[in-house]
N, C-alpha and C positions, 0 to 999 in steps of 0.2 A: 504493500502501500503506500503512496505517496505520501511523505511528510511533508503536509502545506506549510509548518510552521518554519521549517530551515531557512535560514539566512532573513526571516521576515525579521524587521524593527517593532518592537514593544517596550510602553512603557507602564508602569505598574506604581499605582500610589499604596502606600501604607504596606511597604514592602519588605520590613526591617521584623515584622511579626505575623502569626496567624493568617488567614486564607492569602492575604497579599505575598507572604513570604513563601506558602508553597505554589502558589501559579509562579511564581518567579521562577523556584525552582524547575518545574516542571516544562517552562518553555525554553529554559537552556538547556535541561536534559534533551531538547526537540531541537535544538539548535538555532534558537530564535537569538538575537542580537538586544539585549535587554538595558534598559532606562531604571533602574531601582532608585525610589524617590522613599524618601523615610526624615524625619524631623535631625537626627544625629547621625552624622557618618560613620562612625565608630560603631554605631549599633547594626547599620547595615553592611558593614564588612565583617563587623563580629559572628551575624546570625548565619553568611555564606560561606566563615572562614572552614568550616568543618568540612565541606564537600571540596571533592576534587574541581577544581573549576579553572585549571589552566588553562583549558582550551574553550573556556566560556569567553562569549563577549559581553562583557557588563563595564557598565557606566552605574556609577553611582551617584545621585544628585540628593545634596542635602537642603531640605527646605520645609518649611513650615507653611501648607498649604492653607491656612487661617489668613496668610500674610501676601498682600497682592504683587509685591514686589518679587516674592519666593517663587509667587506662581509665574511672574514674566520671567523671573531667571530658569525657570522649567524650559519654558518658550524657546527660550535664546539656545540651551541644550541643542532643541530639538531642529532649531533651524540651522546650528552647525552641522548636524547630520545628512540633513535636505529631506528625509523622508522620516515618515512612521506610517505601520501598517495597522496596528493592535495597540489601545488606549484599554486600559484596566483600572475603575476607580476600586481600589478597596480601603482607602484611608475611611476613618470614621470614630465618630465618638456616642458615648453615653451616656445620660441621668436621666436618674427618676425620680418620680416624687408625686403627690397629688397635684392636682393644676392647683387647687386652694393656695396653696403656700410655696411654689417650688420657683426659684429665683429667675427672674427676667433674663439675666445674665447667662444662666447654664441654658435655655434656650438658643440667644443669641450665639454662642461657642457652637451647640450642635449644628443650626443654622449655616455657620459661616463654613464648617468644614463637612456635613454631612449634603448640604444642596449645594451652597453658593461654589465652593471650590471646585465641585464635579463640575457644573454646569461651567465656569470660566477658564477650567482647564481644556475641558470640551469647544469649547470658542474659541480659543488659539492657535489650537492644535487644529480644527477643524477643514481648514481648506488643505492642509498636506493629506488629510485620512480620506477626503475626497478623492484628493488627485492619486490616492493610491487604491482607490475603491477597498478600504478597510474597514474595522470591525473595534467597537466603541464596546466596553461592559460595564455596566453599572451593578458592584456588586449591594443591592439591598438586604432585607433582613424580610421577615415572616410580619415584622412589624410595619410593613409596607403595608401588607395584606390585608392585616386586621388588628386591631388593639386593643388595651384590658387597661387596667387600672393602673396609675400609676408611669402611664408609658404614654401620655400624649403629648407632650415637647417631641421626644423622639419621634415616635409613630406620624408625626405631623410632618419633620422632616423627610421620612421613608416614603409617604405617602406623596410628596413633592416630587423625589426625587424619581418615581414611578410613573408622574405625568410627563416630566422633563423628557424620560427615555424613551416614553410612546408618541410622544410630539417627534422628536426627533427623529425615530424609526420611522415614519410616516413623510418627514420631512428629506428624508436622505434617500428614499426609495428609489428615484430616479437618477441617483448617482450611485448607485451599487455597492453603498456603505450599510454595513449591518448594524444592527442594535438589539444587546440581550440584556435583560433583567434577570440576576442572580436573585434568588428568594430563601437566603439558606434559614433553617431554624437554629436552635441553641446550639452552638459550636464548641469545642474546646478550645478556645484561647484564651490571651489573657485579659480581654475585654468580656468574655464569659467570667470569668474570676472576677471582674469588679463587679459584675451585674448581680451574682450569686451574694457577695459582699453585702452587696446594696439592699440585696431581698432579706438578708439575715438566715441564708442558708449553707449548709455543711456543702462543699464542692466536691461532687463526685463526676471526674470526667466520662466515665462509664456510659454515663446516661447523656451523653452528648457526641454529635457530630464530628470526626477528627475533621481538622483544615484541611490534609489531603486528600479527604475524601470530595468537598465541596471545588477547589482548585481541579478535580480530575474531573468532574463535570462541567466547569468553565473550560478548562483545555480543550475537551471532546467536543465543546459547541462551537468553538474556533477553530475548529482543524476540519471543517465541512470544507466540501470544493465550492466556488462562487457561484454555485448555480442553486444551492439550497442556504434554509436560515433557521437558527432556533431563535426564538424569539422570548423568550421566558424561561425558567428553570426554577421551579418549587423542590428544594431537598429537607425533609425533616430525620431527626434522628428515629430510629424505628426500635428504641429499648426505652427500658425503665417507665 
């Protein structure tokens, strides 16, 4: 079978941990050239250092995507390369609490990272993705499909991210650009450890999806030939 991802240029946000890191590794294993974006350069390099990556084509971009200047830096790095085929939005943050007293500052932080940043990064890179007839992946959440108590802020950003993806998919159809939204259930990541702590639960990783499982679904969806497209993936843990 042809390796569709070989020599493709991909950029992954939130690449230093969780789903973003696993997507990065699987893309590299398939021969993609990768830009790994994270807030701390040392964390990006440390996460990948345990792998035999001498033959991998990796560029590390230290960037806080809540900062417009850092987003502009990401765009400059891609402009130096000259092309991009795949954009994976995996960065995200979460705060939980009842609407009655959850701070507006936490809403603003989630809005900037979960929604505004992927919107702006996509906007800046879209001309090159259109030229490449490329692909855009929005790693969303099942909280973007339904909401629960204490999730009003987080779910609001994820519902909005789904709307952005749905609209963009239709806009890009004439250009051959494919857009997929991925809705993972609870996944064994540092973010999930934070969620369980906020909810006052003991952490049991066996109850959650593995980040590598979610990454495999993502990589499978973007490995299809140009003639077909997966538009949405919902994946949930089948345990506990």
